[in-house]
N, C-alpha and C positions, 0 to 999 in steps of 0.2 A: 332433662333429668327427671325420671319418674319418681324414684324413691327418696330423693333428697340427698342421697349418698353419692359421693364422687365415684367415678368408674373404678379407681384404684381401691376404694373402700369396699365396693361391691365384689370385686375380684378377690380381695383378701377374705371376705366373708365366705365366698363361694369355695375358695381353697381350703378353708377351715374344715370343711366336710370331706375333703379328699385325703387319700393317703399321701405321704411325702413324695413317693414315686410319681403318682399321678400329677401332683401339683408341680413337680420339677419338669415333667414332660410338657405340661401346658405352658409353663413360663418360658421354657426354651423352644417351644413350638416343634418338639420332636414327635413325629408321627409314629403310632404303634407299629406300623409296617416296617419302618426303618429300624426301630428298636428290635423287632423280631429278627430281621435279617442280620443285624450286627451282633446280636447276642446268641443267635442260633437256637432260640426257643420259639415255640409256636405262638401265634397271636392269641389263640384262645387261652393258653396257659398263662401268658403274660397279662391278659385281661383279668384273670382270677387273682393274680398277684397285685395288679394295679388297684383293684377294687377291695383288696384286703380279705378276700375269701379264703385264700390258702397262704401258707407260709413257705417261702422259697428255701431251697437247700443252700448250703454254703457255696457250692459250685454255681448255682443259679445266681446268687447275689453277686458273686465275682464277675460273672458274664454280663449282668445288667450294669454294674458299676463301670466295667471296661467299655461297654457299648455307649453308655451315657457320656463318659469322658470323651470318647472319640466323636460322637455326634454333636456334642455341645462345644467342643474345642476347649474345654476347661478341665481342671483336675477335680474329679468327683470322688467322694468317699461313700462308703456304705451308710454312714450316719446322715449323709445328705439325702439319701433316698429311702431309708427305712427307719422306723421308730425303734426306740430303745428296747421295747418288749420283743419285737421281732428279732432283733439282733441277739438279744439274750437267749431267746428260745432256740435259735439255730446254733448258737455257740455251745449250748449245754446239751444239745441233742445227740452229739457224737456223729452226726451225719456228715458226709462229705460228698 
């Protein structure tokens, strides 16, 4: 153990710098290619969303949530994958 922190603590610290979506994908070991195929959005576009560089549309959030639910075998909500600010921004934008 290099840093004196347990592996779980190091992963938690690493995840703190990730978006909720990226942390979820890492925890569930969902590959970006599989997310892209299931959501029908391109890998480059999903990368921008995963890194927090762009805000997804409501339709895109729905596709990502449905894809993550199917790929993880769990019920997933938008709140599990996106921060409150992102969800607020897309809900008030009027975009669909």
